[in-house]
LUMVO-142714 format. One record per residue (C-alpha): residue number from 1; residue in one letter; z, y, x. Coordinates in pm, whole numbers, padded with zeros to 5 digits. Layout:
LUMVO-142714
@lumnu NUM nulum A pz Z py Y px X
...
END
This chain:
LUMVO-142714
@lumnu 1 nulum M pz 00000 py 00000 px 00000
@lumnu 2 nulum S pz -00125 py 00270 px 00232
@lumnu 3 nulum H pz -00065 py 00638 px 00178
@lumnu 4 nulum S pz -00345 py 00890 px 00219
@lumnu 5 nulum N pz -00133 py 01172 px 00357
@lumnu 6 nulum E pz 00112 py 01053 px 00620
@lumnu 7 nulum S pz 00304 py 01384 px 00605
@lumnu 8 nulum T pz 00372 py 01347 px 00232
@lumnu 9 nulum P pz 00637 py 01094 px 00130
@lumnu 10 nulum I pz 00549 py 00821 px -00120
@lumnu 11 nulum R pz 00720 py 00919 px -00445
@lumnu 12 nulum L pz 00910 py 00628 px -00602
@lumnu 13 nulum G pz 01012 py 00569 px -00961
@lumnu 14 nulum F pz 01265 py 00286 px -00992
@lumnu 15 nulum I pz 01307 py 00077 px -01308
@lumnu 16 nulum G pz 01636 py -00111 px -01320
@lumnu 17 nulum L pz 01818 py 00097 px -01060
@lumnu 18 nulum S pz 02173 py 00157 px -01176
@lumnu 19 nulum A pz 02454 py 00311 px -00977
@lumnu 20 nulum T pz 02568 py -00040 px -00882
@lumnu 21 nulum G pz 02413 py -00386 px -00867
@lumnu 22 nulum W pz 02154 py -00584 px -00667
@lumnu 23 nulum A pz 01895 py -00309 px -00629
@lumnu 24 nulum A pz 02160 py -00047 px -00549
@lumnu 25 nulum N pz 02317 py -00264 px -00280
@lumnu 26 nulum S pz 02010 py -00429 px -00126
@lumnu 27 nulum L pz 01681 py -00255 px -00198
@lumnu 28 nulum V pz 01757 py 00115 px -00199
@lumnu 29 nulum P pz 01994 py 00198 px 00094
@lumnu 30 nulum P pz 01725 py 00181 px 00369
@lumnu 31 nulum L pz 01522 py 00447 px 00187
@lumnu 32 nulum F pz 01779 py 00712 px 00270
@lumnu 33 nulum R pz 01776 py 00647 px 00646
@lumnu 34 nulum E pz 01509 py 00706 px 00906
@lumnu 35 nulum P pz 01244 py 00595 px 00966
@lumnu 36 nulum L pz 01204 py 00554 px 00588
@lumnu 37 nulum A pz 01363 py 00876 px 00465
@lumnu 38 nulum S pz 01057 py 01073 px 00576
@lumnu 39 nulum K pz 00815 py 00818 px 00428
@lumnu 40 nulum Y pz 00963 py 00781 px 00079
@lumnu 41 nulum S pz 01116 py 01006 px -00182
@lumnu 42 nulum L pz 01304 py 00864 px -00480
@lumnu 43 nulum V pz 01209 py 01096 px -00767
@lumnu 44 nulum A pz 01293 py 00906 px -01086
@lumnu 45 nulum V pz 01502 py 00617 px -01220
@lumnu 46 nulum S pz 01489 py 00427 px -01548
@lumnu 47 nulum T pz 01753 py 00207 px -01711
@lumnu 48 nulum T pz 01810 py 00068 px -02059
@lumnu 49 nulum R pz 02065 py 00328 px -02167
@lumnu 50 nulum A pz 02079 py 00706 px -02139
@lumnu 51 nulum E pz 02434 py 00698 px -01997
@lumnu 52 nulum S pz 02349 py 00462 px -01713
@lumnu 53 nulum A pz 02028 py 00652 px -01639
@lumnu 54 nulum E pz 02220 py 00979 px -01607
@lumnu 55 nulum A pz 02481 py 00818 px -01380
@lumnu 56 nulum S pz 02214 py 00664 px -01160
@lumnu 57 nulum A pz 02014 py 00986 px -01137
@lumnu 58 nulum A pz 02326 py 01181 px -01043
@lumnu 59 nulum K pz 02416 py 00937 px -00765
@lumnu 60 nulum Y pz 02068 py 00923 px -00615
@lumnu 61 nulum S pz 02008 py 01296 px -00645
@lumnu 62 nulum V pz 02295 py 01340 px -00400
@lumnu 63 nulum L pz 02171 py 01068 px -00163
@lumnu 64 nulum A pz 01810 py 01188 px -00180
@lumnu 65 nulum S pz 01918 py 01547 px -00113
@lumnu 66 nulum E pz 02119 py 01441 px 00191
@lumnu 67 nulum A pz 01828 py 01238 px 00325
@lumnu 68 nulum A pz 01573 py 01515 px 00269
@lumnu 69 nulum G pz 01793 py 01799 px 00389
@lumnu 70 nulum K pz 01719 py 01992 px 00071
@lumnu 71 nulum K pz 01804 py 01971 px -00297
@lumnu 72 nulum V pz 01634 py 01681 px -00474
@lumnu 73 nulum V pz 01672 py 01616 px -00845
@lumnu 74 nulum V pz 01607 py 01256 px -00948
@lumnu 75 nulum K pz 01481 py 01235 px -01306
@lumnu 76 nulum P pz 01659 py 01000 px -01549
@lumnu 77 nulum Y pz 01456 py 00790 px -01792
@lumnu 78 nulum H pz 01574 py 00520 px -02030
@lumnu 79 nulum G pz 01421 py 00276 px -02274
@lumnu 80 nulum S pz 01053 py 00193 px -02241
@lumnu 81 nulum A pz 00899 py 00174 px -01894
@lumnu 82 nulum E pz 00601 py 00376 px -02014
@lumnu 83 nulum H pz 00800 py 00699 px -01974
@lumnu 84 nulum I pz 00861 py 00671 px -01600
@lumnu 85 nulum A pz 00516 py 00515 px -01549
@lumnu 86 nulum A pz 00355 py 00821 px -01707
@lumnu 87 nulum D pz 00538 py 01065 px -01479
@lumnu 88 nulum K pz 00275 py 01251 px -01274
@lumnu 89 nulum D pz 00526 py 01297 px -00993
@lumnu 90 nulum V pz 00562 py 00919 px -00941
@lumnu 91 nulum D pz 00321 py 00740 px -00705
@lumnu 92 nulum V pz 00473 py 00390 px -00704
@lumnu 93 nulum V pz 00694 py 00223 px -00965
@lumnu 94 nulum V pz 00949 py -00035 px -00850
@lumnu 95 nulum V pz 01050 py -00301 px -01105
@lumnu 96 nulum S pz 01386 py -00470 px -01050
@lumnu 97 nulum V pz 01489 py -00609 px -01389
@lumnu 98 nulum K pz 01560 py -00949 px -01544
@lumnu 99 nulum S pz 01261 py -01180 px -01518
@lumnu 100 nulum T pz 01249 py -01207 px -01897
@lumnu 101 nulum A pz 01142 py -00841 px -01900
@lumnu 102 nulum H pz 00904 py -00856 px -01602
@lumnu 103 nulum K pz 00577 py -00890 px -01792
@lumnu 104 nulum E pz 00640 py -00620 px -02052
@lumnu 105 nulum T pz 00779 py -00377 px -01794
@lumnu 106 nulum A pz 00515 py -00437 px -01527
@lumnu 107 nulum N pz 00228 py -00414 px -01775
@lumnu 108 nulum K pz 00341 py -00063 px -01870
@lumnu 109 nulum V pz 00315 py 00033 px -01504
@lumnu 110 nulum I pz -00023 py -00136 px -01457
@lumnu 111 nulum D pz -00161 py 00024 px -01775
@lumnu 112 nulum A pz -00058 py 00365 px -01641
@lumnu 113 nulum G pz -00263 py 00300 px -01327
@lumnu 114 nulum K pz 00037 py 00321 px -01098
@lumnu 115 nulum D pz 00098 py 00105 px -00792
@lumnu 116 nulum L pz 00358 py -00161 px -00861
@lumnu 117 nulum F pz 00638 py -00307 px -00650
@lumnu 118 nulum I pz 00791 py -00607 px -00828
@lumnu 119 nulum E pz 01040 py -00867 px -00715
@lumnu 120 nulum W pz 01005 py -01241 px -00750
@lumnu 121 nulum P pz 00961 py -01426 px -00979
@lumnu 122 nulum A pz 00706 py -01170 px -01107
@lumnu 123 nulum G pz 00717 py -01298 px -01462
@lumnu 124 nulum H pz 00942 py -01535 px -01651
@lumnu 125 nulum H pz 00711 py -01836 px -01615
@lumnu 126 nulum P pz 00384 py -01925 px -01434
@lumnu 127 nulum E pz 00159 py -01803 px -01715
@lumnu 128 nulum E pz 00319 py -01457 px -01703
@lumnu 129 nulum T pz 00277 py -01440 px -01325
@lumnu 130 nulum Q pz -00091 py -01523 px -01364
@lumnu 131 nulum D pz -00129 py -01268 px -01645
@lumnu 132 nulum L pz 00025 py -00995 px -01430
@lumnu 133 nulum Y pz -00202 py -01082 px -01140
@lumnu 134 nulum D pz -00511 py -01074 px -01363
@lumnu 135 nulum A pz -00411 py -00743 px -01521
@lumnu 136 nulum A pz -00335 py -00584 px -01184
@lumnu 137 nulum R pz -00661 py -00708 px -01034
@lumnu 138 nulum R pz -00856 py -00549 px -01319
@lumnu 139 nulum Q pz -00668 py -00224 px -01273
@lumnu 140 nulum G pz -00705 py -00224 px -00894
@lumnu 141 nulum S pz -00336 py -00179 px -00810
@lumnu 142 nulum R pz -00175 py -00315 px -00494
@lumnu 143 nulum F pz 00168 py -00472 px -00471
@lumnu 144 nulum A pz 00470 py -00580 px -00280
@lumnu 145 nulum L pz 00707 py -00851 px -00403
@lumnu 146 nulum K pz 00948 py -00952 px -00144
@lumnu 147 nulum A pz 00996 py -00921 px 00230
@lumnu 148 nulum K pz 00864 py -01213 px 00431
@lumnu 149 nulum S pz 01025 py -01286 px 00762
@lumnu 150 nulum I pz 00770 py -01313 px 01039
@lumnu 151 nulum V pz 00853 py -01549 px 01320
@lumnu 152 nulum D pz 00624 py -01556 px 01617
@lumnu 153 nulum S pz 00597 py -01925 px 01703
@lumnu 154 nulum G pz 00301 py -01900 px 01939
@lumnu 155 nulum R pz 00507 py -02033 px 02227
@lumnu 156 nulum L pz 00575 py -02355 px 02040
@lumnu 157 nulum G pz 00220 py -02483 px 02060
@lumnu 158 nulum N pz 00092 py -02693 px 01771
@lumnu 159 nulum I pz 00365 py -02738 px 01513
@lumnu 160 nulum V pz 00476 py -03099 px 01478
@lumnu 161 nulum S pz 00746 py -03075 px 01212
@lumnu 162 nulum A pz 00978 py -02841 px 01025
@lumnu 163 nulum T pz 01318 py -02889 px 00864
@lumnu 164 nulum F pz 01462 py -02637 px 00617
@lumnu 165 nulum N pz 01810 py -02686 px 00467
@lumnu 166 nulum V pz 01990 py -02438 px 00242
@lumnu 167 nulum S pz 02320 py -02513 px 00067
@lumnu 168 nulum S pz 02502 py -02277 px -00168
@lumnu 169 nulum I pz 02851 py -02284 px -00317
@lumnu 170 nulum R pz 02723 py -02097 px -00622
@lumnu 171 nulum G pz 02799 py -02302 px -00931
@lumnu 172 nulum R pz 03099 py -02480 px -00780
@lumnu 173 nulum S pz 03344 py -02194 px -00818
@lumnu 174 nulum G pz 03312 py -01888 px -01041
@lumnu 175 nulum Y pz 02961 py -01782 px -01137
@lumnu 176 nulum P pz 02919 py -01404 px -01197
@lumnu 177 nulum D pz 02962 py -01327 px -01565
@lumnu 178 nulum Y pz 02690 py -01058 px -01551
@lumnu 179 nulum A pz 02436 py -01322 px -01444
@lumnu 180 nulum K pz 02531 py -01598 px -01687
@lumnu 181 nulum Y pz 02190 py -01578 px -01854
@lumnu 182 nulum F pz 02065 py -01763 px -01544
@lumnu 183 nulum L pz 02254 py -02070 px -01664
@lumnu 184 nulum H pz 02088 py -02100 px -02004
@lumnu 185 nulum P pz 01851 py -02399 px -02030
@lumnu 186 nulum S pz 01572 py -02178 px -02167
@lumnu 187 nulum T pz 01551 py -01957 px -01858
@lumnu 188 nulum N pz 01334 py -02057 px -01564
@lumnu 189 nulum L pz 01603 py -01936 px -01327
@lumnu 190 nulum G pz 01750 py -02240 px -01160
@lumnu 191 nulum L pz 01801 py -02331 px -00795
@lumnu 192 nulum I pz 01432 py -02394 px -00728
@lumnu 193 nulum D pz 01317 py -02077 px -00908
@lumnu 194 nulum I pz 01528 py -01827 px -00712
@lumnu 195 nulum F pz 01675 py -01962 px -00386
@lumnu 196 nulum G pz 01400 py -02220 px -00359
@lumnu 197 nulum A pz 01112 py -01984 px -00423
@lumnu 198 nulum H pz 01236 py -01720 px -00180
@lumnu 199 nulum G pz 01302 py -01983 px 00084
@lumnu 200 nulum L pz 00968 py -02158 px 00039
@lumnu 201 nulum D pz 00789 py -01823 px 00042
@lumnu 202 nulum M pz 00939 py -01750 px 00384
@lumnu 203 nulum F pz 00876 py -02108 px 00495
@lumnu 204 nulum T pz 00505 py -02107 px 00407
@lumnu 205 nulum H pz 00454 py -01753 px 00537
@lumnu 206 nulum V pz 00555 py -01871 px 00882
@lumnu 207 nulum L pz 00410 py -02223 px 00879
@lumnu 208 nulum G pz 00115 py -02198 px 00643
@lumnu 209 nulum P pz 00047 py -02361 px 00306
@lumnu 210 nulum I pz 00174 py -02695 px 00185
@lumnu 211 nulum S pz -00093 py -02962 px 00145
@lumnu 212 nulum S pz 00099 py -03234 px -00040
@lumnu 213 nulum L pz 00458 py -03316 px -00125
@lumnu 214 nulum S pz 00704 py -03559 px -00279
@lumnu 215 nulum A pz 01021 py -03435 px -00446
@lumnu 216 nulum V pz 01346 py -03557 px -00597
@lumnu 217 nulum A pz 01555 py -03336 px -00827
@lumnu 218 nulum E pz 01906 py -03419 px -00949
@lumnu 219 nulum N pz 02187 py -03243 px -01132
@lumnu 220 nulum K pz 02537 py -03307 px -00995
@lumnu 221 nulum V pz 02745 py -03074 px -01216
@lumnu 222 nulum T pz 02787 py -03063 px -01593
@lumnu 223 nulum S pz 02957 py -02726 px -01634
@lumnu 224 nulum I pz 03006 py -02400 px -01445
@lumnu 225 nulum P pz 03303 py -02157 px -01476
@lumnu 226 nulum L pz 03242 py -01783 px -01493
@lumnu 227 nulum S pz 03414 py -01508 px -01294
@lumnu 228 nulum D pz 03440 py -01130 px -01322
@lumnu 229 nulum S pz 03334 py -00863 px -01073
@lumnu 230 nulum E pz 03647 py -00934 px -00867
@lumnu 231 nulum D pz 03576 py -01310 px -00851
@lumnu 232 nulum K pz 03861 py -01385 px -01090
@lumnu 233 nulum P pz 03805 py -01659 px -01352
@lumnu 234 nulum T pz 03723 py -01530 px -01699
@lumnu 235 nulum G pz 03823 py -01858 px -01861
@lumnu 236 nulum E pz 03472 py -01915 px -01996
@lumnu 237 nulum V pz 03296 py -02234 px -01890
@lumnu 238 nulum L pz 02929 py -02298 px -01969
@lumnu 239 nulum P pz 02745 py -02631 px -01977
@lumnu 240 nulum Y pz 02481 py -02675 px -01707
@lumnu 241 nulum S pz 02191 py -02918 px -01697
@lumnu 242 nulum K pz 01947 py -02780 px -01438
@lumnu 243 nulum P pz 01903 py -02961 px -01104
@lumnu 244 nulum T pz 02146 py -02870 px -00828
@lumnu 245 nulum Q pz 01971 py -03088 px -00568
@lumnu 246 nulum Y pz 01608 py -03072 px -00453
@lumnu 247 nulum C pz 01477 py -03290 px -00170
@lumnu 248 nulum V pz 01114 py -03216 px -00083
@lumnu 249 nulum N pz 00903 py -03362 px 00197
@lumnu 250 nulum G pz 00536 py -03378 px 00278
@lumnu 251 nulum L pz 00253 py -03238 px 00485
@lumnu 252 nulum L pz 00153 py -02883 px 00568
@lumnu 253 nulum A pz -00214 py -02787 px 00576
@lumnu 254 nulum S pz -00180 py -02776 px 00956
@lumnu 255 nulum G pz -00094 py -03146 px 00959
@lumnu 256 nulum A pz 00273 py -03094 px 01043
@lumnu 257 nulum T pz 00535 py -03286 px 00848
@lumnu 258 nulum F pz 00814 py -03100 px 00670
@lumnu 259 nulum S pz 01138 py -03164 px 00485
@lumnu 260 nulum V pz 01324 py -02919 px 00263
@lumnu 261 nulum H pz 01670 py -02977 px 00113
@lumnu 262 nulum L pz 01804 py -02722 px -00134
@lumnu 263 nulum Q pz 02143 py -02769 px -00295
@lumnu 264 nulum S pz 02393 py -02565 px -00495
@lumnu 265 nulum A pz 02743 py -02621 px -00633
@lumnu 266 nulum V pz 02859 py -02778 px -00306
@lumnu 267 nulum S pz 03178 py -02712 px -00110
@lumnu 268 nulum E pz 03020 py -02556 px 00199
@lumnu 269 nulum T pz 02724 py -02327 px 00256
@lumnu 270 nulum E pz 02448 py -02396 px 00506
@lumnu 271 nulum F pz 02133 py -02230 px 00638
@lumnu 272 nulum L pz 01936 py -02428 px 00895
@lumnu 273 nulum W pz 01566 py -02403 px 00981
@lumnu 274 nulum I pz 01417 py -02598 px 01272
@lumnu 275 nulum I pz 01052 py -02565 px 01373
@lumnu 276 nulum R pz 00940 py -02816 px 01633
@lumnu 277 nulum G pz 00620 py -02771 px 01830
@lumnu 278 nulum E pz 00450 py -02957 px 02112
@lumnu 279 nulum K pz 00581 py -02701 px 02362
@lumnu 280 nulum G pz 00919 py -02601 px 02223
@lumnu 281 nulum T pz 01166 py -02572 px 01937
@lumnu 282 nulum L pz 01272 py -02276 px 01725
@lumnu 283 nulum R pz 01611 py -02307 px 01559
@lumnu 284 nulum I pz 01737 py -02058 px 01299
@lumnu 285 nulum V pz 02093 py -02122 px 01190
@lumnu 286 nulum D pz 02380 py -01937 px 01027
@lumnu 287 nulum E pz 02683 py -02010 px 01242
@lumnu 288 nulum D pz 02925 py -01826 px 01015
@lumnu 289 nulum M pz 02903 py -02006 px 00684
@lumnu 290 nulum T pz 03274 py -02065 px 00628
@lumnu 291 nulum D pz 03324 py -01745 px 00425
@lumnu 292 nulum P pz 03407 py -01868 px 00072
@lumnu 293 nulum K pz 03227 py -01568 px -00077
@lumnu 294 nulum K pz 02896 py -01659 px 00085
@lumnu 295 nulum F pz 02635 py -01819 px -00136
@lumnu 296 nulum G pz 02397 py -01953 px 00128
@lumnu 297 nulum F pz 02052 py -01791 px 00128
@lumnu 298 nulum F pz 02051 py -01424 px 00032
@lumnu 299 nulum D pz 02367 py -01348 px 00228
@lumnu 300 nulum A pz 02290 py -01573 px 00523
@lumnu 301 nulum T pz 02320 py -01403 px 00863
@lumnu 302 nulum P pz 02128 py -01643 px 01084
@lumnu 303 nulum K pz 02079 py -01644 px 01456
@lumnu 304 nulum M pz 01756 py -01755 px 01617
@lumnu 305 nulum Y pz 01720 py -01971 px 01927
@lumnu 306 nulum L pz 01396 py -02043 px 02111
@lumnu 307 nulum D pz 01442 py -02351 px 02330
@lumnu 308 nulum G pz 01815 py -02287 px 02324
@lumnu 309 nulum K pz 01794 py -01918 px 02417
@lumnu 310 nulum K pz 01902 py -01658 px 02164
@lumnu 311 nulum V pz 01634 py -01430 px 02017
@lumnu 312 nulum E pz 01740 py -01087 px 01889
@lumnu 313 nulum L pz 01676 py -01026 px 01518
@lumnu 314 nulum P pz 01673 py -00707 px 01306
@lumnu 315 nulum D pz 02005 py -00610 px 01152
@lumnu 316 nulum E pz 02083 py -00797 px 00830
@lumnu 317 nulum E pz 02114 py -00471 px 00639
@lumnu 318 nulum N pz 01767 py -00365 px 00749
@lumnu 319 nulum R pz 01577 py -00660 px 00603
@lumnu 320 nulum S pz 01462 py -00469 px 00295
@lumnu 321 nulum G pz 01397 py -00168 px 00519
@lumnu 322 nulum L pz 01137 py -00369 px 00711
@lumnu 323 nulum L pz 00956 py -00434 px 00384
@lumnu 324 nulum W pz 00955 py -00067 px 00281
@lumnu 325 nulum E pz 00819 py 00028 px 00623
@lumnu 326 nulum A pz 00540 py -00231 px 00600
@lumnu 327 nulum V pz 00441 py -00101 px 00256
@lumnu 328 nulum A pz 00438 py 00262 px 00371
@lumnu 329 nulum E pz 00221 py 00177 px 00671
@lumnu 330 nulum G pz -00021 py -00038 px 00474
@lumnu 331 nulum R pz 00056 py -00360 px 00665
@lumnu 332 nulum D pz -00047 py -00588 px 00381
@lumnu 333 nulum E pz 00003 py -00903 px 00586
@lumnu 334 nulum S pz 00377 py -00831 px 00611
@lumnu 335 nulum Y pz 00458 py -00853 px 00241
@lumnu 336 nulum A pz 00367 py -01068 px -00055
@lumnu 337 nulum S pz 00118 py -00989 px -00329
@lumnu 338 nulum L pz 00094 py -01114 px -00685
@lumnu 339 nulum A pz -00169 py -01358 px -00558
@lumnu 340 nulum D pz 00101 py -01499 px -00328
@lumnu 341 nulum A pz 00332 py -01525 px -00628
@lumnu 342 nulum V pz 00072 py -01728 px -00816
@lumnu 343 nulum R pz 00036 py -01961 px -00516
@lumnu 344 nulum M pz 00413 py -02005 px -00497
@lumnu 345 nulum R pz 00421 py -02086 px -00867
@lumnu 346 nulum N pz 00172 py -02365 px -00791
@lumnu 347 nulum V pz 00402 py -02503 px -00521
@lumnu 348 nulum L pz 00702 py -02498 px -00757
@lumnu 349 nulum G pz 00493 py -02667 px -01025
@lumnu 350 nulum A pz 00399 py -02942 px -00780
@lumnu 351 nulum I pz 00766 py -02996 px -00694
@lumnu 352 nulum L pz 00861 py -03027 px -01060
@lumnu 353 nulum R pz 00572 py -03264 px -01135
@lumnu 354 nulum S pz 00655 py -03484 px -00838
@lumnu 355 nulum S pz 01024 py -03504 px -00929
@lumnu 356 nulum K pz 00947 py -03591 px -01293
@lumnu 357 nulum E pz 00661 py -03835 px -01229
@lumnu 358 nulum G pz 00794 py -03997 px -00913
@lumnu 359 nulum R pz 00473 py -03957 px -00715
@lumnu 360 nulum R pz 00316 py -03760 px -00434
@lumnu 361 nulum V pz 00138 py -03445 px -00552
@lumnu 362 nulum D pz -00141 py -03249 px -00383
@lumnu 363 nulum V pz -00086 py -02873 px -00387
END
C-alpha cells in the first residue's frame, strides 16, 4: 500500500478501536512512535456506541497530538462503517472487529473506494473471505491482514524438514468473559481458526506452500470456566466441543516434510519451531513459558538460534510496527493480502477434511 507523497502521512480511520482492548494494546501503539509517527496520522475512530467513540477519540487525540507535535483532533464515529469510510480525510480504513461483522464492515469500506487493512480471519467463514477478495479485486483496493515474520534461511541450504509446536493454557483456566462468543459452537473461532491460522500463515510464509497433509483433531475438554478482566472466576462455565488438539503432518511444495502440533487447554505453554536444512538448523523457541498468564502464541517471546548461535530479533512490542512500516513503504511481500487469506482458508479446509475423513488431502 504505497503512498504517493512521502512527506504526507497516510491518514487512518480505525473501526473497532476503543480506549482499551486488543487493537489499543497491540496494533496502535507503534503508530505514535518514530519511524511511524511521521508516516501515519490517526484521524478518525469508529465504535458501536457514541460513548465509546467519544472516549476513544479523546484518548487518541492526545496521543496523536503528542506524536505530531501539534494539536490533532481525532473524529469520533459510531454505528455503521459507512460513516468513517465516507470521510474525505481518511485514506485507509482499518477493520478490527469481531469476525462475524467482518464482511458487512469491510464491504462498506470497499464500496467507498478506500484502501482496507483487515485482520485475520477476514470474514466469518471461507465463503465470506472469498467474497471480500472478489469485491476488493473489482474495486482495485490493496490490503494488509497480518504481519508475517520473515526469517532468512538461506544459510540452511535446501530445507529438509520443519517442526512447529504451539501449546496454550487458554481453555484450561479462566477464559476471558468478553471473548466468550469464541466458545459457541456456531462460531468458526476455534484453536485452528485463530492460533492455528496465524501460526500456519507464518509457517508457510517462511517455508512456502503446503502440498499435501494428514491431520488428526481431538477435543480433550468438555467445559471452560470464564474469568473477568482481572482473571478472577466469574462462576460461569460454558460447554465446549471444538477440538483442542490438532496434529498435522505432510509435505511442503519444496519437498520438505513438516509436522505441526497445536494444542490448547493444557497445563503448560510452548512455542517451538525448528527448521532443518542440508547445511544447518534454525531453532525458534520461547524459553520463558512458565508465566501462568501466557497463552502460547500471541504473547510468545521467542529467541532464535542459527546452528546454536543466538540471532537478534526485533523487540516484541514492535512486531505490529514492522507491519505498519512495510505497508507505508509499499513492501507488499512483507504482509498478507486477501488472496493470502483465501489460500490459508484452503489449508484450514484441507486440515478439517483430513481429520474428518481420515485420509491424506492435497492442498
